[in-house]
N, CA, C and O of each residue as an XYZ file, in Angstrom:
924
protein
N       0.836     -1.207      0.000
C       0.000      0.000      0.000
C       0.867      1.252      0.000
O       0.604      2.209     -0.729
N       1.907      1.227      0.832
C       2.816      2.373      0.892
C       3.482      2.608     -0.457
O       3.653      3.751     -0.882
N       3.858      1.520     -1.128
C       4.499      1.633     -2.440
C       3.558      2.260     -3.454
O       3.982      3.079     -4.269
N       2.279      1.883     -3.412
C       1.302      2.422     -4.348
C       1.100      3.923     -4.115
O       1.000      4.704     -5.061
N       1.044      4.308     -2.834
C       0.868      5.729     -2.516
C       2.067      6.535     -3.003
O       1.912      7.619     -3.566
N       3.255      5.999     -2.783
C       4.467      6.689     -3.217
C       4.504      6.820     -4.737
O       4.899      7.862     -5.262
N       4.092      5.762     -5.449
C       4.079      5.811     -6.912
C       3.083      6.843     -7.413
O       3.348      7.560     -8.378
N       1.919      6.913     -6.741
C       0.914      7.901     -7.139
C       1.406      9.319     -6.913
O       1.137     10.216     -7.711
N       2.135      9.512     -5.812
C       2.659     10.846     -5.518
C       3.735     11.261     -6.505
O       3.866     12.441     -6.831
N       4.506     10.287     -6.981
C       5.595     10.601     -7.895
C       5.134     10.712     -9.335
O       5.866     11.241    -10.172
N       3.928     10.225     -9.651
C       3.454     10.215    -11.033
C       3.375     11.603    -11.640
O       3.852     11.780    -12.761
N       2.790     12.626    -10.959
C       2.760     13.962    -11.562
C       4.139     14.525    -11.830
O       4.352     15.213    -12.828
N       5.095     14.232    -10.926
C       6.443     14.732    -11.147
C       7.063     14.082    -12.368
O       7.756     14.738    -13.146
N       6.815     12.798    -12.535
C       7.349     12.105    -13.713
C       6.732     12.653    -14.985
O       7.407     12.818    -16.001
N       5.407     12.938    -14.912
C       4.727     13.496    -16.080
C       5.287     14.863    -16.423
O       5.449     15.203    -17.595
N       5.585     15.653    -15.384
C       6.140     16.971    -15.614
C       7.507     16.903    -16.275
O       7.846     17.755    -17.096
N       8.291     15.894    -15.921
C       9.626     15.759    -16.506
C       9.571     15.236    -17.928
O      10.585     15.268    -18.624
N       8.404     14.749    -18.392
C       8.318     14.196    -19.732
C       8.438     15.281    -20.797
O       8.772     14.980    -21.944
N       8.172     16.541    -20.438
C       8.316     17.658    -21.356
C       9.547     18.462    -20.956
O       9.572     19.022    -19.860
N      10.561     18.536    -21.803
C      11.747     19.319    -21.450
C      11.370     20.767    -21.152
O      10.479     21.326    -21.791
N      12.040     21.358    -20.199
C      11.730     22.724    -19.804
C      11.891     23.691    -20.971
O      11.096     24.618    -21.125
N      12.913     23.480    -21.792
C      13.119     24.381    -22.927
C      11.939     24.330    -23.888
O      11.518     25.362    -24.409
N      11.404     23.139    -24.127
C      10.264     23.001    -25.030
C       9.028     23.674    -24.445
O       8.264     24.312    -25.169
N       8.831     23.534    -23.149
C       7.705     24.181    -22.475
C       7.794     25.707    -22.623
O       6.810     26.363    -22.965
N       8.975     26.258    -22.364
C       9.165     27.706    -22.455
C       9.041     28.180    -23.902
O       8.394     29.191    -24.173
N       9.661     27.449    -24.829
C       9.590     27.827    -26.241
C       8.149     27.828    -26.740
O       7.760     28.711    -27.504
N       7.351     26.844    -26.314
C       5.967     26.743    -26.783
C       5.140     27.937    -26.318
O       4.347     28.481    -27.087
N       5.323     28.346    -25.061
C       4.596     29.518    -24.556
C       5.018     30.768    -25.317
O       4.181     31.567    -25.736
N       6.313     30.924    -25.489
C       6.837     32.087    -26.207
C       6.345     32.104    -27.648
O       5.980     33.156    -28.174
N       6.337     30.949    -28.278
C       5.910     30.837    -29.679
C       4.453     31.262    -29.839
O       4.113     32.002    -30.762
N       3.596     30.788    -28.935
C       2.192     31.156    -28.996
C       1.979     32.654    -28.866
O       1.135     33.230    -29.551
N       2.751     33.284    -27.981
C       2.644     34.731    -27.819
C       3.067     35.481    -29.069
O       2.429     36.464    -29.447
N       4.138     35.028    -29.718
C       4.605     35.691    -30.929
C       3.620     35.522    -32.082
O       3.451     36.433    -32.892
N       2.969     34.357    -32.160
C       1.956     34.139    -33.196
C       0.848     35.178    -33.081
O       0.396     35.729    -34.085
N       0.415     35.439    -31.854
C      -0.707     36.354    -31.633
C      -0.319     37.816    -31.852
O      -1.119     38.589    -32.380
N       0.887     38.205    -31.458
C       1.263     39.620    -31.529
C       1.743     40.025    -32.913
O       1.749     41.214    -33.231
N       2.142     39.076    -33.743
C       2.700     39.405    -35.056
C       1.713     40.198    -35.906
O       2.087     41.181    -36.546
N       0.454     39.770    -35.911
C      -0.534     40.456    -36.727
C      -0.815     41.866    -36.250
O      -1.080     42.758    -37.056
N      -0.757     42.073    -34.944
C      -0.994     43.409    -34.392
C       0.159     44.339    -34.764
O      -0.065     45.470    -35.195
N       1.389     43.861    -34.596
C       2.549     44.684    -34.929
C       2.599     45.009    -36.416
O       3.133     46.045    -36.814
N       2.043     44.123    -37.234
C       2.071     44.331    -38.675
C       1.286     45.534    -39.148
O       1.375     45.903    -40.319
N       0.510     46.162    -38.259
C      -0.240     47.350    -38.646
C       0.648     48.587    -38.781
O       0.216     49.611    -39.310
N       1.876     48.491    -38.308
C       2.788     49.628    -38.443
C       3.925     49.278    -39.394
O       4.484     48.183    -39.338
N       4.257     50.215    -40.261
C       5.426     50.064    -41.109
C       6.561     50.892    -40.520
O       6.384     52.051    -40.147
N       7.723     50.269    -40.448
C       8.895     50.956    -39.906
C       9.898     51.204    -41.023
O       9.968     50.449    -41.993
N      10.668     52.267    -40.874
C      11.643     52.648    -41.895
C      12.968     51.954    -41.643
O      13.483     51.957    -40.525
N      13.511     51.365    -42.686
C      14.865     50.802    -42.658
C      15.662     51.469    -43.773
O      15.816     50.923    -44.865
N      16.158     52.653    -43.473
C      16.801     53.430    -44.528
C      15.753     53.822    -45.557
O      14.729     54.403    -45.200
N      15.992     53.513    -46.835
C      15.016     53.867    -47.872
C      13.854     52.879    -47.958
O      12.893     53.125    -48.686
N      13.929     51.762    -47.223
C      12.914     50.720    -47.313
C      11.925     50.819    -46.164
O      12.244     51.323    -45.087
N      10.726     50.332    -46.415
C       9.701     50.240    -45.373
C       9.320     48.779    -45.213
O       9.150     48.062    -46.198
N       9.187     48.345    -43.975
C       8.834     46.956    -43.708
C       7.805     46.938    -42.588
O       7.889     47.716    -41.638
N       6.823     46.031    -42.713
C       5.811     45.952    -41.655
C       6.449     45.364    -40.406
O       7.223     44.410    -40.469
N       6.099     45.966    -39.260
C       6.785     45.656    -38.005
C       6.524     44.239    -37.513
O       7.222     43.760    -36.620
N       5.532     43.564    -38.079
C       5.290     42.173    -37.698
C       6.455     41.257    -38.001
O       6.528     40.147    -37.473
N       7.385     41.719    -38.864
C       8.547     40.911    -39.212
C       9.362     40.551    -37.981
O       9.960     39.477    -37.926
N       9.392     41.442    -36.985
C      10.200     41.162    -35.798
C       9.624     39.972    -35.019
O      10.373     39.126    -34.530
N       8.298     39.911    -34.908
C       7.676     38.760    -34.257
C       7.837     37.501    -35.101
O       8.064     36.418    -34.560
N       7.722     37.635    -36.431
C       7.871     36.466    -37.286
C       9.296     35.933    -37.255
O       9.504     34.723    -37.344
N      10.271     36.811    -37.131
C      11.646     36.334    -37.006
C      11.841     35.580    -35.695
O      12.613     34.623    -35.635
N      11.145     36.007    -34.651
C      11.207     35.260    -33.395
C      10.550     33.893    -33.544
O      10.986     32.927    -32.918
N       9.501     33.800    -34.373
C       8.905     32.491    -34.665
C       9.901     31.604    -35.408
O      10.047     30.423    -35.094
N      10.577     32.179    -36.384
C      11.586     31.429    -37.142
C      12.674     30.912    -36.201
O      13.054     29.743    -36.258
N      13.163     31.788    -35.345
C      14.240     31.414    -34.428
C      13.768     30.344    -33.442
O      14.490     29.384    -33.174
N      12.570     30.506    -32.906
C      12.066     29.546    -31.924
C      11.849     28.173    -32.547
O      12.189     27.156    -31.942
N      11.288     28.138    -33.746
C      11.088     26.856    -34.428
C      12.422     26.191    -34.747
O      12.567     24.978    -34.592
N      13.398     26.985    -35.195
C      14.715     26.429    -35.506
C      15.424     25.948    -34.245
O      16.058     24.893    -34.257
N      15.323     26.710    -33.159
C      15.932     26.294    -31.895
C      15.290     25.008    -31.387
O      15.974     24.146    -30.834
N      13.980     24.877    -31.573
C      13.304     23.637    -31.185
C      13.794     22.467    -32.024
O      14.011     21.372    -31.504
N      13.966     22.696    -33.319
C      14.495     21.637    -34.184
C      15.912     21.250    -33.777
O      16.272     20.073    -33.826
N      16.712     22.227    -33.378
C      18.090     21.956    -32.963
C      18.135     21.107    -31.699
O      18.945     20.185    -31.595
N      17.266     21.415    -30.739
C      17.318     20.747    -29.436
C      16.462     19.491    -29.368
O      16.799     18.552    -28.646
N      15.356     19.462    -30.113
C      14.383     18.371    -29.939
C      13.996     17.665    -31.226
O      13.194     16.732    -31.197
N      14.548     18.090    -32.355
C      14.312     17.375    -33.595
C      13.243     18.017    -34.472
O      12.433     18.827    -34.020
N      13.273     17.625    -35.737
C      12.372     18.203    -36.739
C      10.910     17.902    -36.448
O      10.061     18.779    -36.612
N      10.597     16.692    -36.025
C       9.203     16.315    -35.797
C       8.562     17.177    -34.718
O       7.423     17.620    -34.871
N       9.281     17.416    -33.636
C       8.752     18.252    -32.555
C       8.592     19.692    -33.030
O       7.604     20.347    -32.699
N       9.558     20.191    -33.803
C       9.473     21.565    -34.315
C       8.276     21.724    -35.243
O       7.587     22.743    -35.195
N       8.021     20.724    -36.088
C       6.856     20.782    -36.971
C       5.553     20.792    -36.171
O       4.604     21.488    -36.532
N       5.511     20.022    -35.087
C       4.324     20.039    -34.230
C       4.127     21.414    -33.602
O       2.997     21.888    -33.480
N       5.224     22.053    -33.204
C       5.138     23.389    -32.634
C       4.515     24.357    -33.637
O       3.661     25.171    -33.284
N       4.951     24.257    -34.884
C       4.397     25.120    -35.929
C       2.912     24.841    -36.136
O       2.111     25.770    -36.230
N       2.546     23.569    -36.206
C       1.144     23.213    -36.434
C       0.271     23.629    -35.255
O      -0.838     24.127    -35.451
N       0.760     23.430    -34.033
C       0.000     23.873    -32.860
C      -0.139     25.396    -32.837
O      -1.061     25.932    -32.223
N       0.782     26.085    -33.510
C       0.698     27.541    -33.573
C      -0.551     28.036    -34.288
O      -0.966     29.179    -34.097
N      -1.155     27.174    -35.117
C      -2.405     27.563    -35.764
C      -3.519     27.783    -34.743
O      -4.445     28.554    -34.996
N      -3.440     27.114    -33.595
C      -4.509     27.228    -32.593
C      -4.619     28.655    -32.059
O      -5.686     29.255    -32.184
N      -3.545     29.237    -31.459
C      -3.669     30.632    -31.013
C      -3.886     31.603    -32.160
O      -4.548     32.626    -31.987
N      -3.333     31.294    -33.341
C      -3.496     32.187    -34.491
C      -4.966     32.291    -34.885
O      -5.490     33.392    -35.054
N      -5.626     31.150    -35.032
C      -7.020     31.149    -35.474
C      -7.950     31.638    -34.365
O      -8.905     32.368    -34.629
N      -7.667     31.231    -33.114
C      -8.520     31.689    -32.016
C      -8.411     33.200    -31.834
O      -9.418     33.865    -31.589
N      -7.213     33.744    -31.948
C      -7.060     35.200    -31.831
C      -7.792     35.913    -32.960
O      -8.345     36.993    -32.753
N      -7.803     35.320    -34.152
C      -8.542     35.893    -35.276
C     -10.046     35.883    -34.999
O     -10.735     36.876    -35.231
N     -10.545     34.748    -34.500
C     -11.970     34.647    -34.193
C     -12.370     35.615    -33.075
O     -13.438     36.225    -33.132
N     -11.517     35.752    -32.067
C     -11.807     36.699    -30.995
C     -11.812     38.136    -31.512
O     -12.616     38.960    -31.074
N     -10.911     38.426    -32.442
C     -10.896     39.759    -33.045
C     -12.208     40.044    -33.768
O     -12.782     41.123    -33.621
N     -12.682     39.072    -34.551
C     -13.953     39.238    -35.256
C     -15.109     39.405    -34.273
O     -16.018     40.206    -34.494
N     -15.059     38.635    -33.186
C     -16.111     38.737    -32.174
C     -16.142     40.123    -31.554
O     -17.205     40.735    -31.443
N     -14.969     40.626    -31.148
C     -14.904     41.937    -30.494
C     -15.306     43.049    -31.462
O     -15.978     44.006    -31.076
N     -14.889     42.912    -32.722
C     -15.272     43.917    -33.710
C     -16.789     43.931    -33.935
O     -17.373     44.972    -34.237
N     -17.413     42.759    -33.784
C     -18.845     42.666    -34.006
C     -19.697     43.112    -32.838
O     -20.878     43.411    -33.019
N     -19.124     43.164    -31.632
C     -19.874     43.590    -30.445
C     -19.930     45.118    -30.402
O     -18.896     45.771    -30.546
N     -21.106     45.693    -30.209
C     -21.203     47.163    -30.156
C     -20.310     47.741    -29.057
O     -20.192     47.179    -27.968
N     -19.694     48.860    -29.367
C     -18.813     49.513    -28.402
C     -19.633     50.245    -27.346
O     -20.773     50.642    -27.591
N     -19.044     50.415    -26.181
C     -19.676     51.169    -25.119
C     -19.824     52.637    -25.530
O     -18.962     53.185    -26.217
N     -20.917     53.266    -25.108
C     -21.133     54.685    -25.403
C     -20.110     55.560    -24.690
O     -19.907     56.715    -25.064
N     -19.470     55.014    -23.671
C     -18.476     55.784    -22.927
C     -17.103     55.794    -23.614
O     -16.218     56.555    -23.225
N     -16.933     54.957    -24.625
C     -15.650     54.895    -25.318
C     -15.520     56.092    -26.254
O     -16.432     56.396    -27.023
N     -14.381     56.761    -26.180
C     -14.149     57.934    -27.024
C     -14.188     57.541    -28.498
O     -13.577     56.541    -28.874
N     -14.881     58.291    -29.335
C     -15.001     57.940    -30.761
C     -13.661     57.784    -31.462
O     -13.492     56.893    -32.294
N     -12.699     58.656    -31.125
C     -11.402     58.559    -31.802
C     -10.672     57.262    -31.437
O      -9.960     56.690    -32.262
N     -10.858     56.802    -30.183
C     -10.249     55.537    -29.788
C     -10.923     54.366    -30.495
O     -10.252     53.425    -30.918
N     -12.235     54.420    -30.625
C     -12.960     53.363    -31.325
C     -12.551     53.293    -32.790
O     -12.337     52.211    -33.335
N     -12.445     54.467    -33.424
C     -12.031     54.498    -34.826
C     -10.625     53.937    -34.999
O     -10.352     53.202    -35.948
N      -9.733     54.292    -34.069
C      -8.357     53.794    -34.153
C      -8.321     52.283    -33.963
O      -7.590     51.585    -34.665
N      -9.114     51.771    -33.008
C      -9.148     50.322    -32.769
C      -9.681     49.590    -33.992
O      -9.091     48.604    -34.434
N     -10.799     50.072    -34.541
C     -11.389     49.407    -35.711
C     -10.451     49.444    -36.902
O     -10.352     48.474    -37.654
N      -9.759     50.572    -37.075
C      -8.824     50.693    -38.196
C      -7.668     49.719    -38.040
O      -7.257     49.087    -39.014
N      -7.138     49.587    -36.829
C      -5.976     48.734    -36.594
C      -6.322     47.247    -36.653
O      -5.547     46.451    -37.184
N      -7.480     46.869    -36.111
C      -7.809     45.459    -35.975
C      -8.573     44.889    -37.168
O      -8.659     43.671    -37.326
N      -9.124     45.756    -38.002
C      -9.878     45.271    -39.154
C      -8.927     44.907    -40.291
O      -7.863     45.506    -40.449
N      -9.327     43.927    -41.064
C      -8.562     43.533    -42.246
C      -9.501     42.807    -43.196
O     -10.547     42.301    -42.791
N      -9.115     42.762    -44.460
C      -9.943     42.053    -45.434
C      -9.735     40.554    -45.275
O      -8.698     40.125    -44.769
N     -10.714     39.745    -45.704
C     -10.532     38.284    -45.654
C      -9.286     37.814    -46.392
O      -8.669     36.828    -45.988
N      -8.905     38.498    -47.462
C      -7.711     38.095    -48.207
C      -6.447     38.303    -47.381
O      -5.520     37.495    -47.442
N      -6.409     39.381    -46.613
C      -5.240     39.626    -45.759
C      -5.144     38.562    -44.678
O      -4.062     38.037    -44.416
N      -6.273     38.239    -44.048
C      -6.267     37.192    -43.025
C      -5.866     35.845    -43.620
O      -5.064     35.115    -43.038
N      -6.433     35.518    -44.791
C      -6.094     34.251    -45.434
C      -4.615     34.209    -45.810
O      -3.940     33.200    -45.607
N      -4.123     35.316    -46.358
C      -2.713     35.378    -46.734
C      -1.800     35.183    -45.545
O      -0.783     34.497    -45.646
N      -2.155     35.780    -44.412
C      -1.342     35.627    -43.214
C      -1.310     34.202    -42.708
O      -0.254     33.708    -42.312
N      -2.454     33.532    -42.716
C      -2.520     32.156    -42.228
C      -1.730     31.214    -43.128
O      -0.944     30.398    -42.647
N      -1.943     31.332    -44.449
C      -1.245     30.447    -45.388
C       0.259     30.713    -45.358
O       1.057     29.776    -45.327
N       0.645     31.993    -45.367
C       2.072     32.328    -45.356
C       2.739     31.826    -44.085
O       3.865     31.330    -44.129
N       2.058     31.951    -42.956
C       2.610     31.449    -41.696
C       2.913     29.960    -41.794
O       4.037     29.535    -41.525
N       1.918     29.166    -42.177
C       2.094     27.717    -42.185
C       3.179     27.257    -43.142
O       4.045     26.463    -42.774
N       3.134     27.758    -44.374
C       4.101     27.310    -45.387
C       5.512     27.757    -45.024
O       6.447     26.958    -45.080
N       5.677     29.020    -44.653
C       7.026     29.538    -44.405
C       7.651     28.925    -43.160
O       8.852     28.655    -43.144
N       6.855     28.699    -42.112
C       7.419     28.134    -40.888
C       7.797     26.667    -41.061
O       8.840     26.234    -40.571
N       6.962     25.904    -41.751
C       7.309     24.507    -42.015
C       8.522     24.425    -42.941
O       9.372     23.549    -42.777
N       8.604     25.332    -43.907
C       9.771     25.372    -44.790
C      11.026     25.711    -44.002
O      12.082     25.124    -44.239
N      10.925     26.645    -43.073
C      12.068     27.010    -42.240
C      12.599     25.804    -41.475
O      13.806     25.563    -41.454
N      11.707     25.050    -40.851
C      12.116     23.861    -40.098
C      12.739     22.826    -41.030
O      13.740     22.196    -40.687
N      12.147     22.652    -42.206
C      12.662     21.665    -43.168
C      14.074     22.014    -43.622
O      14.954     21.153    -43.630
N      14.295     23.276    -44.001
C      15.612     23.703    -44.473
C      16.639     23.611    -43.350
O      17.749     23.118    -43.553
N      16.266     24.087    -42.165
C      17.186     24.050    -41.033
C      17.586     22.613    -40.707
O      18.765     22.334    -40.490
N      16.621     21.705    -40.670
C      16.894     20.309    -40.335
C      17.710     19.630    -41.430
O      18.578     18.807    -41.139
N      17.436     19.973    -42.686
C      18.203     19.392    -43.798
C      19.666     19.836    -43.722
O      20.574     19.030    -43.925
N      19.886     21.106    -43.433
C      21.256     21.601    -43.305
C      21.971     20.951    -42.125
O      23.168     20.671    -42.193
N      21.225     20.711    -41.037
C      21.843     20.060    -39.883
C      22.245     18.634    -40.227
O      23.323     18.180    -39.843
N      21.374     17.921    -40.955
C      21.701     16.550    -41.360
C      22.895     16.526    -42.306
O      23.678     15.576    -42.305
N      23.029     17.570    -43.107
C      24.115     17.624    -44.091
C      25.423     18.103    -43.480
O      26.484     17.539    -43.748
N      25.346     19.160    -42.645
C      26.543     19.810    -42.117
C      26.906     19.387    -40.699
O      28.011     19.671    -40.236
N      25.991     18.710    -40.002
C      26.244     18.329    -38.623
C      25.793     19.415    -37.660
O      25.089     20.346    -38.050
N      26.199     19.295    -36.402
C      25.726     20.192    -35.344
C      26.405     21.562    -35.374
O      25.949     22.489    -34.705
N      27.477     21.697    -36.133
C      28.174     22.971    -36.197
C      27.441     23.994    -37.052
O      26.413     23.693    -37.658
N      27.985     25.206    -37.092
C      27.464     26.298    -37.921
C      25.984     26.580    -37.638
O      25.197     26.770    -38.566
N      25.615     26.606    -36.370
C      24.230     26.897    -35.997
C      23.778     28.228    -36.574
O      22.679     28.326    -37.121
N      24.609     29.247    -36.457
C      24.253     30.581    -36.934
C      24.008     30.595    -38.437
O      23.112     31.283    -38.927
N      24.819     29.824    -39.164
C      24.689     29.767    -40.624
C      23.407     29.051    -41.028
O      22.680     29.515    -41.906
N      23.132     27.916    -40.384
C      21.905     27.177    -40.708
C      20.669     28.005    -40.400
O      19.707     28.011    -41.168
N      20.701     28.707    -39.264
C      19.568     29.549    -38.901
C      19.363     30.682    -39.887
O      18.229     30.986    -40.259
N      20.457     31.315    -40.315
C      20.355     32.440    -41.244
C      19.808     31.999    -42.599
O      18.919     32.648    -43.150
N      20.336     30.896    -43.140
C      19.876     30.419    -44.451
C      18.402     30.045    -44.405
O      17.632     30.436    -45.282
N      18.008     29.292    -43.390
C      16.608     28.884    -43.269
C      15.710     30.099    -43.076
O      14.620     30.163    -43.644
N      16.161     31.062    -42.278
C      15.371     32.263    -42.029
C      15.200     33.104    -43.284
O      14.096     33.566    -43.574
N      16.275     33.307    -44.028
C      16.207     34.118    -45.247
C      15.267     33.487    -46.268
O      14.385     34.161    -46.801
N      15.452     32.196    -46.543
C      14.635     31.541    -47.563
C      13.167     31.479    -47.157
O      12.286     31.697    -47.988
N      12.900     31.186    -45.896
C      11.508     31.090    -45.453
C      10.828     32.452    -45.472
O       9.629     32.530    -45.737
N      11.565     33.532    -45.198
C      10.964     34.855    -45.225
C      10.697     35.331    -46.646
O       9.756     36.089    -46.878
N      11.511     34.898    -47.592
C      11.230     35.193    -49.003
C       9.916     34.542    -49.416
O       9.073     35.174    -50.053
N       9.750     33.270    -49.049
C       8.514     32.558    -49.384
C       7.326     33.180    -48.663
O       6.253     33.332    -49.246
N       7.514     33.539    -47.395
C       6.447     34.180    -46.625
C       5.971     35.452    -47.318
O       4.767     35.688    -47.420
N       6.900     36.269    -47.791
C       6.546     37.519    -48.457
C       5.816     37.257    -49.766
O       4.807     37.902    -50.055
N       6.320     36.314    -50.559
C       5.682     35.981    -51.833
C       4.233     35.546    -51.629
O       3.333     36.009    -52.330
N       4.017     34.661    -50.673
C       2.672     34.131    -50.454
C       1.745     35.217    -49.916
O       0.652     35.423    -50.442
N       2.186     35.913    -48.863
C       1.296     36.873    -48.217
C       0.896     38.010    -49.157
O      -0.292     38.303    -49.296
N       1.853     38.642    -49.793
C       1.534     39.792    -50.635
C       0.731     39.363    -51.857
O      -0.170     40.084    -52.285
N       1.045     38.200    -52.424
C       0.291     37.728    -53.584
C      -1.154     37.432    -53.223
O      -2.074     37.877    -53.910
N      -1.357     36.675    -52.139
C      -2.718     36.325    -51.730
C      -3.497     37.564    -51.286
O      -4.674     37.705    -51.616
N      -2.850     38.457    -50.544
C      -3.554     39.600    -49.958
C      -3.816     40.722    -50.952
O      -4.851     41.383    -50.866
N      -2.894     40.959    -51.904
C      -2.982     42.191    -52.681
C      -2.947     42.013    -54.196
O      -3.135     42.990    -54.920
N      -2.713     40.804    -54.701
C      -2.643     40.635    -56.158
C      -3.982     41.013    -56.791
O      -5.036     40.540    -56.365
N      -3.930     41.866    -57.806
C      -5.140     42.323    -58.472
C      -5.740     43.568    -57.857
O      -6.583     44.224    -58.468
N      -5.304     43.900    -56.635
C      -5.796     45.117    -55.987
C      -4.984     46.320    -56.458
O      -5.536     47.380    -56.751
N      -3.664     46.139    -56.526
C      -2.757     47.165    -57.034
C      -1.469     46.470    -57.457
O      -1.245     45.326    -57.063
N      -0.612     47.123    -58.247
C       0.654     46.502    -58.653
C       1.509     46.163    -57.428
O       1.724     47.009    -56.560
N       1.992     44.924    -57.366
C       2.680     44.469    -56.155
C       4.186     44.286    -56.353
O       4.883     43.882    -55.422
N       4.693     44.575    -57.542
C       6.110     44.331    -57.822
C       7.047     45.064    -56.888
O       7.937     44.451    -56.299
N       6.863     46.372    -56.742
C       7.738     47.164    -55.882
C       7.583     46.770    -54.414
O       8.561     46.723    -53.668
N       6.337     46.487    -54.007
C       6.105     46.070    -52.628
C       6.809     44.752    -52.337
O       7.432     44.593    -51.288
N       6.707     43.802    -53.276
C       7.387     42.515    -53.103
C       8.893     42.712    -52.973
O       9.524     42.154    -52.074
N       9.463     43.503    -53.867
C      10.914     43.703    -53.867
C      11.381     44.356    -52.579
O      12.357     43.914    -51.973
N      10.687     45.407    -52.159
C      11.089     46.113    -50.953
C      10.963     45.260    -49.704
O      11.858     45.254    -48.858
N       9.843     44.533    -49.583
C       9.630     43.684    -48.419
C      10.652     42.553    -48.366
O      11.190     42.240    -47.304
N      10.915     41.940    -49.522
C      11.887     40.838    -49.561
C      13.269     41.320    -49.150
O      13.945     40.678    -48.346
N      13.685     42.446    -49.702
C      15.024     42.959    -49.398
C      15.148     43.274    -47.915
O      16.145     42.930    -47.281
N      14.125     43.933    -47.364
C      14.174     44.283    -45.946
C      14.198     43.038    -45.063
O      14.955     42.977    -44.094
N      13.368     42.041    -45.397
C      13.296     40.836    -44.580
C      14.560     39.988    -44.700
O      14.989     39.363    -43.730
N      15.155     39.968    -45.894
C      16.405     39.227    -46.072
C      17.501     39.851    -45.211
O      18.249     39.141    -44.539
N      17.592     41.172    -45.235
C      18.615     41.862    -44.435
C      18.398     41.595    -42.952
O      19.342     41.259    -42.237
N      17.146     41.745    -42.478
C      16.855     41.502    -41.070
C      17.153     40.060    -40.677
O      17.725     39.804    -39.618
N      16.762     39.118    -41.541
C      16.999     37.705    -41.237
C      18.489     37.409    -41.152
O      18.940     36.717    -40.239
N      19.253     37.935    -42.107
C      20.692     37.661    -42.131
C      21.412     38.280    -40.942
O      22.400     37.729    -40.455
N      20.918     39.432    -40.470
C      21.594     40.131    -39.380
C      21.151     39.613    -38.016
O      21.986     39.385    -37.141
N      19.848     39.426    -37.827
C      19.318     39.127    -36.497
C      19.274     37.641    -36.164
O      19.583     37.254    -35.037
N      18.896     36.807    -37.120
C      18.681     35.387    -36.817
C      19.926     34.701    -36.266
O      19.817     33.986    -35.270
N      21.123     34.883    -36.871
C      22.296     34.188    -36.327
C      22.559     34.505    -34.861
O      22.920     33.625    -34.079
N      22.375     35.775    -34.497
C      22.629     36.176    -33.102
C      21.568     35.600    -32.173
O      21.890     35.008    -31.143
N      20.300     35.777    -32.544
C      19.208     35.395    -31.651
C      19.110     33.884    -31.507
O      18.837     33.398    -30.409
N      19.323     33.122    -32.580
C      19.209     31.671    -32.471
C      20.338     31.102    -31.607
O      20.130     30.135    -30.875
N      21.527     31.697    -31.691
C      22.622     31.247    -30.832
C      22.268     31.465    -29.362
O      22.513     30.604    -28.517
N      21.688     32.628    -29.073
C      21.276     32.920    -27.698
C      20.170     31.983    -27.245
O      20.208     31.466    -26.128
N      19.177     31.760    -28.113
C      18.023     30.955    -27.726
C      18.408     29.491    -27.504
O      17.945     28.871    -26.546
N      19.231     28.946    -28.359
C      19.674     27.556    -28.163
C      20.476     27.442    -26.871
O      20.340     26.463    -26.137
N      21.319     28.448    -26.589
C      22.064     28.442    -25.331
C      21.135     28.475    -24.128
O      21.364     27.767    -23.147
N      20.087     29.293    -24.195
C      19.106     29.354    -23.102
C      18.392     28.007    -22.965
O      18.181     27.521    -21.853
N      18.024     27.415    -24.091
C      17.340     26.126    -24.045
C      18.187     25.040    -23.413
O      17.683     24.243    -22.622
N      19.462     24.997    -23.750
C      20.345     23.994    -23.169
C      20.533     24.219    -21.666
O      20.649     23.270    -20.891
N      20.560     25.482    -21.277
C      20.693     25.775    -19.845
C      19.421     25.372    -19.100
O      19.494     24.848    -17.989
N      18.264     25.612    -19.701
C      17.008     25.216    -19.069
C      16.917     23.700    -18.893
O      16.366     23.217    -17.904
N      17.456     22.962    -19.846
C      17.368     21.500    -19.797
C      18.486     20.863    -18.984
O      18.439     19.665    -18.702
N      19.482     21.643    -18.607
C      20.647     21.076    -17.924
C      20.297     20.407    -16.595
O      20.813     19.320    -16.334
N      19.448     20.991    -15.732
C      19.139     20.319    -14.460
C      18.520     18.940    -14.654
O      18.890     17.991    -13.962
N      17.577     18.822    -15.593
C      16.950     17.517    -15.820
C      17.929     16.543    -16.454
O      17.858     15.339    -16.208
N      18.855     17.066    -17.280
C      19.862     16.190    -17.877
C      20.812     15.651    -16.822
O      21.170     14.473    -16.842
N      21.224     16.524    -15.889
C      22.095     16.069    -14.825
C      21.368     15.074    -13.911
O      21.954     14.092    -13.455
N      20.078     15.345    -13.653
C      19.309     14.455    -12.808
C      19.172     13.083    -13.453
O      19.225     12.055    -12.777
N      18.993     13.085    -14.783
C      18.854     11.818    -15.502
C      20.159     11.017    -15.454
O      20.147      9.796    -15.296
N      21.284     11.729    -15.594
C      22.569     11.044    -15.531
C      22.844     10.491    -14.136
O      23.356      9.382    -13.986
N      22.498     11.279    -13.118
C      22.726     10.839    -11.747
C      21.763      9.711    -11.343
O      22.084      8.853    -10.521
N      20.562      9.748    -11.959
C      19.588      8.712    -11.622
C      19.919      7.387    -12.247
O      19.189      6.414    -12.055
């Protein structure tokens, strides 16, 4: 009887250890970036002569997090992270539609209501473009990163992250702008400017951030790794 009670008490702890701490933290962070990316995308920021929608910073964090997950836990787990990311993405979209459809309070200042509606509203094509571009580009990022790791080995983390980030962001831009704006206005200059800006950001930021994130992930998992070795 005592043995059964002890086993029952230890079961939740064992279940908790079944998910690496780094994966738990990355998953929470990933979900937050999925939700905030669309909001940040309402502002365009200047990069010298180029303009880029600010959502790129959140999307680059998605790229880095998915790649770091692939580095530490494998391609299959990283792909699941990307697919599970559709849950907060779609739910946040549905909640946005719900809130937009609910009448505003009479106490809300008209200028604030107008600003909220302007920022949160989007055409169905923009929403569709964002969802499709997210799924294709993130899965492509994991695929390229994992393929390079299988080919080059565990070294050159910064290089693998940069290549996967650059290529996936090019595809993301092609899909999103084509789906959202093709036929509405000429998209050639917009495509070129967005691609150039995203390539530069990916090449500069991803190598640094992915190195930091993988280091954080390994540190988070170190206590359980030591415990496993000692056990």
